[in-house]
C-alpha atoms as one frame of an Amber mdcrd trajectory, in Angstrom:
protein
  35.428  -1.695 -13.213  37.464  -0.151 -10.381  37.407  -2.641  -7.512  38.057
   0.147  -5.007  34.504   1.350  -5.678  31.811   0.084  -3.311  30.032  -2.420
  -5.542  26.277  -2.661  -5.880  24.785  -5.948  -7.013  21.836  -6.729  -9.260
  20.212  -8.550  -6.334  20.579  -5.664  -3.866  17.415  -4.237  -2.335  17.351
  -0.653  -3.595  15.127   1.966  -1.992  14.260   4.929  -4.214  12.829   7.759
  -2.114  10.511   9.804  -4.303   9.871   6.993  -6.789   6.676   8.544  -8.167
   8.174  11.902  -9.155   9.972  13.063 -12.285  13.402  12.119 -10.927  12.594
   9.010  -8.892  10.379   7.392 -11.512  13.102   7.833 -14.133  15.663   6.236
 -11.807  13.310   3.307 -11.198  12.943   2.825 -14.963  16.702   2.992 -15.478
  17.434   0.501 -12.704  14.916  -1.952 -14.173  16.370  -1.537 -17.673  19.812
  -2.373 -16.300  18.721  -5.520 -14.503  18.036  -4.342 -10.951  14.736  -5.927
  -9.913  14.668  -5.783  -6.106  13.367  -2.205  -5.969  11.179  -0.623  -3.309
   9.461   2.722  -2.924   6.809   4.333  -0.787   4.310   7.038  -1.651   4.007
  10.087   0.572   0.750   8.669   1.935   2.564   5.454   2.888   5.669   7.118
   4.326   6.057  10.792   5.245   9.804  11.347   5.063   9.580  14.454   7.248
   8.572  12.214  10.179  11.667  10.815  11.873  10.016   7.912  13.670   8.213
   6.770  10.512  11.448   6.818   8.507  13.303   4.829  11.176  10.493   2.263
  11.328  10.671   1.860   7.544  14.450   1.308   7.546  14.198  -1.048  10.504
  11.674  -3.198   8.646  12.990  -3.071   5.071  16.786  -2.902   5.599  17.660
  -1.676   2.081  21.161  -2.368   0.748  21.236   0.761  -1.420  19.284   4.018
  -1.246  18.635   6.814  -3.718  17.372  10.046  -2.155  15.341  11.659  -4.935
  12.464  12.837  -2.730  12.216  16.588  -2.241   9.834  19.495  -2.043  10.416
  21.206  -5.396   8.950  24.064  -7.397   9.617  26.912  -9.783  10.516  30.568
  -9.179   7.073  31.546  -7.882   6.738  28.673  -5.414  10.280  29.127  -4.093
   9.847  32.887  -3.771   6.674  32.779  -1.672   7.504  29.722   0.485  11.232
  29.785   1.287  10.749  28.547   4.852   8.745  25.529   3.667  11.322  24.616
   1.020  14.228  24.902   3.457  12.598  23.199   6.441  10.853  20.280   4.705
  13.848  19.400   2.545  16.217  19.470   5.500  13.814  17.245   7.459  13.661
  14.703   4.616  17.412  14.697   4.103  18.408  14.436   7.756  15.969  11.610
   8.400  16.963   9.506   5.381  20.715  10.132   5.480  20.986   9.366   9.210
  18.988   6.145   8.780  21.247   5.117   5.904  24.155   5.431   8.321  22.446
   3.803  11.309  21.098   0.854   9.304  24.376   0.366   7.405  23.120   1.018
   3.886  26.167   0.166   1.812  25.674   2.964  -0.726  23.558   6.130  -0.857
  23.095   8.510  -3.785  21.847  11.970  -2.806  20.359  14.150  -5.548  20.485
  17.913  -5.352  20.254  20.618  -7.998  22.541  23.067  -9.759  20.711  25.879
  -7.955  23.224  25.205  -5.145  25.764  27.327  -7.009  26.295  31.086  -6.612
  24.082  33.331  -8.735  27.090  34.840 -10.486  29.275  31.730 -10.602  31.813
  31.570 -13.463  30.350  29.699 -16.441  30.272  26.826 -17.098  29.918  26.002
 -13.399  32.471  23.600 -11.932  31.785  21.559  -8.827  34.297  23.633  -6.861
  32.206  26.806  -7.370  30.094  25.714  -4.405  30.001  28.270  -1.548  32.078
  30.853  -3.432  29.370  33.543  -3.607  25.765  34.571  -2.849  22.914  32.365
  -4.066  20.019  33.319  -6.345  17.487  34.939  -4.015  14.382  33.359  -5.536
  15.376  29.789  -4.600  17.818  30.369  -1.749  15.830  28.325   0.802  15.788
  25.232  -1.406  19.431  25.684  -2.389  20.629  25.966   1.217  18.773  22.765
   2.093  20.422  20.925  -0.799  23.854  22.247   0.152  23.260  20.964   3.679
  22.312  17.541   2.280  25.350  17.081   0.079  27.650  18.308   2.843  26.049
  15.908   5.327  26.722  13.012   2.946  30.335  14.127   2.627  30.734  14.418
   6.398  29.399  10.889   6.986  31.825   9.613   4.358  34.750  11.514   5.909
  33.995  10.678   9.559  32.606   7.146   9.277  33.687   5.904   5.851  30.092
   5.625   4.618  29.754   5.245   0.855  27.487   8.270   0.436  27.781  10.117
  -2.889  25.986  13.165  -4.291  25.092  14.439  -7.731  23.691  17.766  -8.930
  21.503  17.457 -12.031  20.781  20.474 -14.199  17.201  21.489 -15.134  15.215
  18.302 -15.783  12.085  17.492 -17.760  10.229  14.423 -18.999   7.610  11.845
 -17.928   5.790  12.458 -14.623   6.820  16.116 -14.502   4.763  18.682 -12.585
   2.435  20.709 -14.845   0.700  22.673 -12.071   1.441  26.235 -13.185   2.016
  27.854  -9.787   4.598  25.220  -8.799   6.093  23.882 -12.029   9.432  24.591
 -13.672   9.773  26.514 -16.895   9.679  23.748 -19.517   6.583  21.841 -18.322
   4.847  25.174 -17.717   5.505  26.123 -21.339   4.216  22.782 -22.600   0.968
  23.203 -20.722   0.498  26.869 -21.632   1.111  26.369 -25.341  -1.024  23.221
 -25.433  -3.988  24.900 -23.742  -3.609  27.969 -25.939  -3.621  25.789 -29.051
  -6.698  23.897 -27.872  -8.600  27.086 -26.985  -7.596  29.002 -30.100  -5.914
  31.767 -28.083  -4.007  34.417 -30.002  -1.128  34.713 -27.529   0.625  33.117
 -24.559   2.145  35.112 -21.714   5.496  33.962 -20.353   7.405  35.388 -17.394
  10.508  37.545 -17.631  12.484  38.788 -20.607  13.366  35.475 -22.256  17.066
  36.351 -22.113  18.370  34.030 -19.346  20.389  31.052 -20.537  19.478  27.586
 -19.313  20.549  23.971 -19.759  18.038  21.105 -19.894  18.450  17.346 -19.474
  15.862  14.674 -20.247  14.953  12.764 -17.095  15.828   9.323 -18.451  19.321
  10.515 -19.348  19.688  11.871 -15.813  18.571   8.526 -14.401  21.085   6.584
 -16.475  23.805   8.918 -15.191  22.687   8.270 -11.598  22.878   4.502 -12.008
  26.264   4.917 -13.673  27.538   6.888 -10.669  26.214   4.257  -8.264  28.238
   1.677 -10.179  31.398   3.700 -10.903  31.857   6.552  -8.408  32.702   6.733
  -4.719  34.200  10.190  -4.197  33.352  12.743  -1.507  32.889  15.611  -3.969
  29.529  15.890  -5.709  29.231  15.423  -9.487  27.379  17.660 -11.942  24.933
  15.923 -14.296  23.999  17.768 -17.460  24.545  18.212 -21.179  26.993  21.106
 -21.140  24.733  22.856 -23.693  22.525  25.919 -23.200  19.958  28.133 -24.919
  17.949  31.222 -24.046  14.498  30.905 -22.496  13.177  32.696 -25.588  14.712
  30.050 -27.858  13.262  27.329 -25.629   9.845  28.958 -25.914  10.061  28.904
 -29.713  11.077  25.229 -29.651   8.176  24.253 -27.365   5.748  26.427 -29.348
   6.732  24.705 -32.612   6.652  21.244 -31.025   3.155  21.807 -29.636   1.939
  23.436 -32.850   0.782  26.754 -31.384   0.712  29.486 -34.045  -0.034  32.576
 -31.942   2.211  35.182 -30.328   4.487  34.987 -27.311   4.147  37.950 -24.943
   6.883  38.405 -22.337   5.847  39.820 -18.956   8.984  41.748 -18.011   7.532
  42.679 -14.624   8.132  39.091 -13.502  11.578  37.826 -12.401  14.101  36.177
 -14.690  16.020  34.330 -11.992  19.702  33.557 -12.475  20.960  35.108 -15.742
  22.947  32.042 -16.785  23.343  28.541 -15.364  25.435  26.093 -17.387  27.122
  23.117 -15.765  30.668  22.028 -16.405  30.215  18.293 -16.971  33.852  17.460
 -17.667  34.092  15.417 -14.448  31.129  13.262 -15.506  32.604  12.862 -18.991
  35.943  11.818 -17.491  34.094   9.152 -15.488  32.793   7.788 -18.798  29.192
   9.020 -19.137  27.575  11.388 -21.684  23.946  12.272 -22.405  22.155  10.733
 -25.390  18.873  12.626 -25.845  19.159  16.104 -27.380  16.682  18.838 -26.481
  14.597  18.728 -29.664  13.952  15.005 -29.281  13.403  15.343 -25.548  10.795
  18.090 -25.870   8.906  15.974 -28.403   9.019  12.965 -26.063   7.863  15.117
 -23.131   4.980  16.600 -25.098   3.899  13.187 -26.374   3.861  11.898 -22.777
   1.863  14.931 -21.658  -0.768  14.390 -24.360  -1.042  10.673 -23.629  -1.324
  11.208 -19.857  -3.127  14.533 -19.624  -5.954  13.090 -17.517  -3.540  11.786
 -14.857  -0.709  14.341 -15.111  -0.005  16.634 -12.148  -2.018  19.644 -13.272
């Protein structure tokens, strides 16, 4: 291991902000699997990260050694389109409060998680980290993307000005346990799982999906993402953010067929072309992550099966 990297220890107190969500819960599981046991988290009811005084009181009391900022207001195309102010404002509040406290309370390492929606709508594919701020964003999630760009830049500025060990990563589209299945706010893959499952259970003849089915997307199972995050905490200390993904893509139509077959729905898929497609293509260049020594393990077919099994086993408690 490179000794120039700020080292985290198995005994460190690690605060995972957003530990109940898709991303944070996966990171908690990964940390536990790899021997980190001194983990803390707070629910939104226990700690509202948009409230500056509450966040400072938490850091003053707990004094974490390491922090992972996985908490965010997230949603799909519809939610981002109708509430851009909420997505921009609340995410910037969360990020500013947590990042500043990590500096003030001398957290030795912070990992900030963003999203590949930070990149320009028409970025060259696959998207390298240096494509950031080279063109206009996708309009449907611009508010969220601008907030995430502000967060990763803030981490870089604290590192540059003060020498703080703040790093950032940008995962591709994620799915897996504890995903959001509420149709007006969910992302495409969990929405498909729920729609096909309910159609199968009701005996429906068809399922309506938004758009044309032609956009290309990349998907990463949440537990793979979490393992990559822990790997970066242990092996990376650079100012530039790092893409996390598979480097593989498929059309939304092909994804729909995969989810349909996995769920066992035998009816038709009807595409509502009056609804937006979003970015036409979004594939990450993960060569930097590969050069650091990490690659994904769970392929999409296996991951969709795991996600659907979790959904069926937890349908009464899933976010619906």
